[in-house]
C-alpha positions in Angstrom: 2.8 16.9 -0.6 5.9 15.0 0.5 5.9 15.0 4.3 9.7 15.2 4.5 9.6 18.4 2.4 7.1 20.2 4.6 8.0 22.9 7.1 6.6 22.9 10.7 4.0 25.6 9.9 2.8 23.6 6.9 2.4 20.5 9.0 0.4 22.4 11.6 -1.8 23.8 8.8 -2.4 20.3 7.4 -3.4 19.0 10.8 -5.9 21.9 11.3 -7.3 21.1 7.8 -7.6 17.4 8.6 -5.6 16.5 5.5 -5.1 12.8 5.0 -1.7 11.1 5.3 -0.9 8.2 3.1 2.1 5.8 2.8 2.9 2.9 0.5 3.9 -0.5 1.9 5.2 -3.5 -0.1 7.9 -6.1 0.0 11.4 -6.9 -1.4 10.6 -10.1 -3.2 11.4 -12.1 -6.3 8.8 -11.5 -9.0 10.5 -13.4 -11.8 13.6 -12.7 -13.8 12.1 -9.9 -15.7 10.8 -7.8 -12.8 12.4 -5.7 -10.1 12.5 -7.1 -6.6 10.7 -4.0 -5.3 7.7 -4.5 -7.6 5.1 -4.5 -4.8 6.3 -1.2 -3.4 6.7 0.4 -6.8 3.1 -0.4 -7.7 1.8 1.0 -4.4 3.9 4.1 -4.8 2.6 4.5 -8.4 -1.0 4.4 -7.4 -0.4 7.0 -4.6 1.6 9.2 -7.0 -1.3 9.4 -9.4 -3.8 9.8 -6.6 -1.9 12.7 -5.2 -2.2 14.4 -8.5 -6.0 14.3 -8.1 -6.5 15.3 -4.5 -4.8 17.0 -1.5 -2.9 14.5 0.7 0.5 14.1 2.4 2.7 11.2 1.3 4.9 9.7 4.0 8.1 7.7 3.4 7.3 4.2 2.2 7.5 0.9 4.1 9.5 -1.3 1.7 10.1 -4.5 3.7 7.6 -7.1 4.9 7.4 -10.9 5.4 7.6 -12.9 2.2 8.2 -16.4 3.8 10.5 -16.9 0.8 7.5 -18.0 -1.2 8.9 -17.2 -4.6 12.7 -17.5 -4.1 15.5 -17.1 -1.6 18.1 -14.5 -0.6 20.3 -15.5 -3.6 17.7 -13.8 -5.8 17.6 -10.6 -3.6 14.6 -11.5 -1.6 14.1 -10.4 2.1 11.8 -12.4 4.4 11.4 -9.5 6.8 10.4 -10.3 10.4 6.7 -9.3 10.9 7.5 -8.3 14.5 10.1 -5.8 13.2 7.5 -4.4 10.7 4.9 -4.2 13.5 7.2 -2.2 15.8 8.3 0.1 13.0 4.7 0.7 12.0 3.8 1.3 15.7 6.4 4.1 15.9 5.1 5.8 12.7 1.4 5.6 13.7 2.0 6.8 17.2 4.1 9.7 15.9 1.4 10.7 13.4 -1.3 10.7 16.0 0.8 12.7 18.4 1.4 15.3 15.7 -2.3 15.5 15.3 -3.2 13.7 12.1 -6.5 11.9 12.3 -6.8 10.4 8.8 -4.0 7.9 8.1 -3.9 5.4 5.2 -1.5 2.7 4.3 -1.7 1.3 0.8 -0.3 -2.2 1.4 0.5 -4.2 -1.8 1.8 -7.6 -1.0 -0.1 -10.9 -0.3 -3.4 -9.2 -0.7 -5.6 -7.4 1.9 -5.6 -10.4 4.3 -2.0 -11.5 3.9 0.6 -11.5 6.6 1.9 -7.9 5.9 -1.7 -6.5 6.0 -2.5 -8.4 9.2 0.7 -7.2 10.8 -0.1 -3.5 9.9 -3.7 -3.9 11.0 -2.5 -5.3 14.3 -0.2 -2.2 14.8 -3.1 0.0 13.9 -5.4 -1.8 16.4 -2.8 -1.4 19.2 -2.4 2.3 18.5 -6.1 2.9 18.5 -6.5 1.0 21.8 -3.7 3.1 23.4 -5.3 6.2 22.1 -8.6 5.5 24.0 -7.1 4.2 27.2 -6.9 7.6 28.8 -10.6 8.3 28.3 -11.7 6.2 31.3 -14.6 3.8 31.6 -17.9 4.0 29.6 -16.8 6.6 27.1 -18.9 4.9 24.5 -22.1 5.9 26.4 -21.5 9.6 25.6 -22.8 11.4 22.6 -20.3 10.6 19.8 -19.8 14.4 19.3 -18.7 14.7 22.9 -16.1 12.0 22.8 -12.5 13.1 22.7 -12.2 11.8 19.1 -15.5 10.9 17.5 -13.9 9.2 14.6 -11.5 7.0 16.5 -12.3 3.8 14.6 -11.8 5.5 11.3 -8.4 7.2 12.0 -6.2 4.4 10.5 -6.9 2.4 7.4 -4.8 -0.4 6.0 -6.1 -0.9 2.4 -5.3 -2.6 -0.9 -4.6 -1.3 -4.3 -8.3 -1.3 -5.4 -10.0 -1.2 -2.0 -11.7 2.1 -2.9 -12.3 1.4 -6.6 -15.8 1.3 -8.0 -16.4 -1.7 -10.2 -19.6 -1.5 -12.3 -20.9 -4.8 -10.9 -19.9 -7.9 -9.0 -19.3 -9.6 -12.4 -17.0 -6.8 -13.7 -13.4 -7.6 -14.5 -11.2 -7.0 -11.5 -7.8 -5.4 -11.6 -5.4 -8.3 -12.4 -2.7 -8.8 -9.9 -1.2 -12.3 -9.6 2.5 -12.5 -8.8 5.0 -11.3 -11.4 2.6 -12.4 -14.2 0.6 -10.3 -16.6 -1.1 -8.2 -13.9 1.9 -7.0 -12.0 4.1 -6.9 -15.0 1.9 -4.4 -16.8 1.4 -2.4 -13.6 5.1 -1.9 -13.5 5.2 -1.2 -17.2 2.8 1.7 -16.6 5.2 3.9 -14.7 8.5 2.0 -14.5 9.0 0.4 -17.9 12.8 0.8 -17.6 12.7 -1.8 -14.8 11.2 -4.5 -17.0 13.2 -6.8 -19.3 11.0 -9.3 -21.0 14.0 -11.0 -22.7 14.9 -12.4 -19.2 11.8 -14.6 -19.4 13.1 -16.3 -22.5 16.5 -16.7 -21.0 15.0 -18.3 -17.9 13.0 -20.8 -20.1 16.3 -21.7 -21.9 18.0 -22.4 -18.6 15.3 -24.1 -16.7 12.9 -25.5 -19.4 9.8 -23.9 -18.1 8.4 -20.9 -16.1 6.8 -21.1 -12.7 3.0 -21.3 -13.1 2.5 -17.7 -11.9 4.7 -16.4 -14.7 3.0 -18.2 -17.6 0.9 -15.2 -18.7 3.6 -12.5 -18.1 4.2 -12.2 -21.9 0.6 -11.0 -22.3 1.3 -7.8 -20.3 0.5 -4.5 -22.1 1.7 -1.1 -21.0 -1.5 0.6 -22.0 -3.6 -1.9 -20.0 -1.3 -1.3 -17.0 -1.8 2.5 -17.3 -5.6 1.9 -17.4 -5.6 0.0 -14.2 -3.3 2.4 -12.4 -5.6 5.2 -13.3 -8.6 3.2 -12.2 -7.1 2.3 -8.8 -5.7 5.8 -8.2 -9.2 7.3 -9.0 -10.6 5.3 -6.2 -7.9 6.3 -3.8 -8.2 10.0 -4.7 -12.0 9.8 -4.2 -11.5 8.3 -0.7 -8.8 10.8 0.3 -11.0 13.7 -0.9 -13.9 12.5 1.2 -15.2 15.2 3.6 -15.2 14.0 7.2 
């Protein structure tokens, strides 16, 4: 369900049913000459799109911008190094609003710089601030009460900032992990899975002709395969769908 398409009565019903709310977060960043600058967000949105097909959830508008520190390129290539404080304040507004409406299961799929990168830390800080605000009115010693008697027993599980495969089940610790990288094979094939029109592999050859070589993180981009990208998208979306379907 797309939040912006819901009517007030449907939103109230979703709150009563404790339906989870999800939103994608990414960056606007150079991912090589062959990739769209919104690759991170497109991948996050793709995983949630497929997860939504397998479970009941509400999809909020995405958070496209986050700090990149101009790691891969500069503004001349379309990249935004978004101020983390601006992201924090924006996320605060969204999270506060969702809690006021009554939602108690909120998820952000953040796909940029990993689950401990600056964007994830920024969003986790916003989540921590909102949780602290939420409990301030409860007075002293609320943790001594029976959890079921607390105003919100699941307070520490209301907001989750997670990564593309945070809820995926790998067969073992030695199993192959979903390849990510930056603009290389991993992300290229994840974009190929649902947004193949955004990829132009010929741009890689043109880049090599102009500059002689590719950045190290693009060396394996030519190995990307659409079918493999589709497999990993399904794998990651299965994990998210299972988490969102969890009974609380």
